[in-house]
N, C-alpha and C positions, 0 to 999 in steps of 0.2 A: 505494500499500499504505499502511495506516495505521502511525504511528510505533509503535504498541504491537506490531503485528505484526513489524515488523522489529526491534525490540528482543526479542521472542521469539526470532527467527532468530539474532540475535548471541548470545544467551544459550546457545541450543542448540548452537551452534557451538562457543562456549568449552567447553561441558561435554564435548562429543564429543572434542575435540581433545586434550583434557587427562586423558581417561579412561585408567585403568591398562590395560595389556596383559591381554587375557583377559576383560575387562569387557563389559558390553551396550553395542553400539554401533549398532544397527539405526537405520534413518531414523526420525524423531521423525514418527510418524504424526499425533500430536495438532498439531504445528505445520503440518503439510500441512492438515489439516482446519479449523484456524485461518485460514490463508492464502486457503482456498477461500472460507470464509464472508466474510471480510474483502472480498475482490474481489466476490462476489455482492451484497453490501450496497452497495459503492461503485458498481457497475454500475446497480444499481436507483435508486440516490440521482441519478447523473448523467441517466438516461433520464427522471426524473421532474421535474428542475430546469429553470427556464428558461436559454437560452443567456446566458453573460456572459463579460467577458474573461478569459482564461486567467491563471491565477495565475503569478507570477514563479517561476522554477524555482530555488530556494535549493540552494546545494553548500556543502560543507564546505571544498574545497580553495581555496587562495589564488589570487587572480587573476594573470596574467602581468603584468609592469611596463608592457608596451605592449599596447593592445587587439588581439585577433586580428582579421583580416580578415573571417573567417567563422567561426561556433562549431565547437568540436572536442569530440568525445565520445569518452572511453576506456573501453575494456572490458578488465579484467584479472580476477584471482582467482588462487586455488592451482590447482596442476598437476592435470589431470583433474576439474575441477570443472565443465565444460560450458562453457568460454568461448566455443568455437567455434559450438556449437550454438546459444548465446544470441545470439551475435553476428549469425549469418546469418538468425535468425528476426527480430531487429530489423531488419536491413537489408531483408528481404523486405517489412515493413510500411511503414518510413519512405521507402524510395525511391519508393514510388508516389505520395507527396506532397511530397518535397523532392528536390533535387539532391543527391546523396550519392557521396563517394568512399570507397570501403572499403578498409582497410589491414590487413594480417595481418603481425605482426613474424614470426610462425614461418614463413610462406610466403617472406618477404624473406630469412630467414636460410638457408633450404633453396636459394632461388635463387642467394644468394651463394656458398655452399660447393659447389654443383654445376656452376655456370657462371662464376663470376668467376674468371680466372686469378690475379690478384695476390692474392684471398683464399686461394685453394688454396696458393699459395706461402709465404704467411705461416703458414698452418696447418702446411705441411711443415718450415718453418724452426723453428717452435715446438715441434712434437712428432715429427718426423722421420718416416720411411716406414712406421713401426708402425701408423699410421692411415690407410693408403692400401692398396687392394688391389693385386694385381700389374699389373692393367691401367691403373692409375693413378687410378681413381676413388677418392673418399673413402671409406673404411670407416665409416659413420655409427654402427653400433652400437659398435665398438671405440673410437671418439671419445667417445660418450655415456658408457660404462663409465668412462672414464679421467677425464673432467672430473667427474663425480660421486663418484669415490672420492678425487680429489685437488684440494683448495682451489686450489693454485697453478696447476693445469692449468685448472682453470674459470675463475679470473682470466684467464689468458693468452689463452682464446679469447674470453672476453667483450670484451677488449680490442681484439681483431681486428673482431668482428662489430657490438658496440653502436654505435659511432661511426657505422658505415655505416648500420646499420638506423635509427638517429635521425634522420639526414639525410634518409632516404627519406622519413618520414613529416612531418618539418618542412617539407619541400619543398612539401607539399600544403596547408599552412596558407595561403597566399596565393590558392588559387584560390576561385573563386565558387561554393564548395557546401560543405556539411556533411562534415565528415571524421568518420569513424567508424573509430575504430582499435582493434584488439585486440592488446594489447601485455602479454604475460604477466609481465614483469617492469617494469611501469609505476612501481609504487612503488619498487623496488629501484633504478632508474635515475633517481629525482627527477624524473620526467616530468610529475606531476599538474600542475604550473603551468600548463602549456600546454593543459589542458583545461578547458572550461565544466562538464563534468559526467564523473563517474567511475562506473561500474558494475562492482561486483564480483560474480562468481559464486562460490558456496560450497555446500559439501556436507559431511558428515561426513568424518572422516579414513580411517574404514573404507572407505567409498566410493570414496575416492580411490585408495587402496591397491588394492581389487579391481579398478577400471578400469584401473590400470596393470598389474596382473598380467595379467588375462584379456583387455584389449582391446589392449595395447601390447606383451605377451609380455615384460615384465620379471619377473626373478626378485623375490621378496619384499624381498630384501636391497637390491636396486637401487632398488626402488619407495620404499622407506623413505629412502634416500640422495636420491633425486630430490625427494620431500616436504621434507626436511629441509633442504634446499639453498636453498630460497626463503624469503623472509619468511613468518612466520607467519600463517595465515590469519585469524586472530583479528584480527590488528592490521590487515590489510587490510579486514575488514569495519567496525571502528572508524572507518577513514578514509574509507570509501566514501559517496558521495553516495546511491546506491541500490544495494540487495543482491537479487540473484536466487537464491533457494535452489532448487537443483536435484535434491535428496534426496526429490523427491515424484513423483507420477505426472505425464506429460508435460502433462496438462491444466492443472495447477496453476502449473507453471513457464510455461506460454503465458499465462497470466493474469496474471503479474508482468510479462512482456515486453511484451504489449498495453498495459498500464497505463503504462509507462514510454514506449513509442512515442507514445501519446497525448499525454503530457507534452511530447515533443521535437516532435511536430507542431504542437502549441497554441503552444508557445515560438517555435519558429523558423519556422514556415510563412511568416510575412510577409516574414522576411528572407532566405530561401533560394530563394524562388519566383522 
């Protein structure tokens, strides 16, 4: 994607996130059209140009103090911005060319809370029986409402889960394969130093809220609390190496993912085969 198109995406996201309640906040169709044109032009240029060595994949994030054994790519973004969809699409393309290990922080969090007895006991100790059903299983909906209503409760749950989640993906850095990690709170947990490239998914705040309410059955109030509990999406966009704007028709998002996948394959194909 061209720098100018990304700048347009960032500016659009900034405007949408700061719009006053009740104002117009529909997906920016002009941005989607611009992205489509940019990718069409890029693809035509690539097809007509002679083959040459791939350019260095420039990133915004500082590198770790010691080099990683293999490259690691992080995918993050605001809640309900399409992280999992983009991550899976990127994985489908890249794993055909490279050896890839895919990690999902959300999946790991669910695994820990559902099957790790030590985690369940720490949650019970922190929150009591109120977040458990009579059969002893974790009442995820009640826990979610609690942690997004009370900052202290959210911090307590993060202290239980985040160190374990971090260890799970850190353990994969020494393997002889590319790590593709979907981590919603990547920036919030200062994990960006461990990644060669960070991709941020983004959309309008209105779309975030609609997806939470209609897709995850949250109340509008809880949806706002969930969005507000995370780092502002504008900040994540500014810190990102690549942005995938998901407030467009699926074909436009796919073009963005395809271009990033091509960069990754060109950059790491020799090292990860």
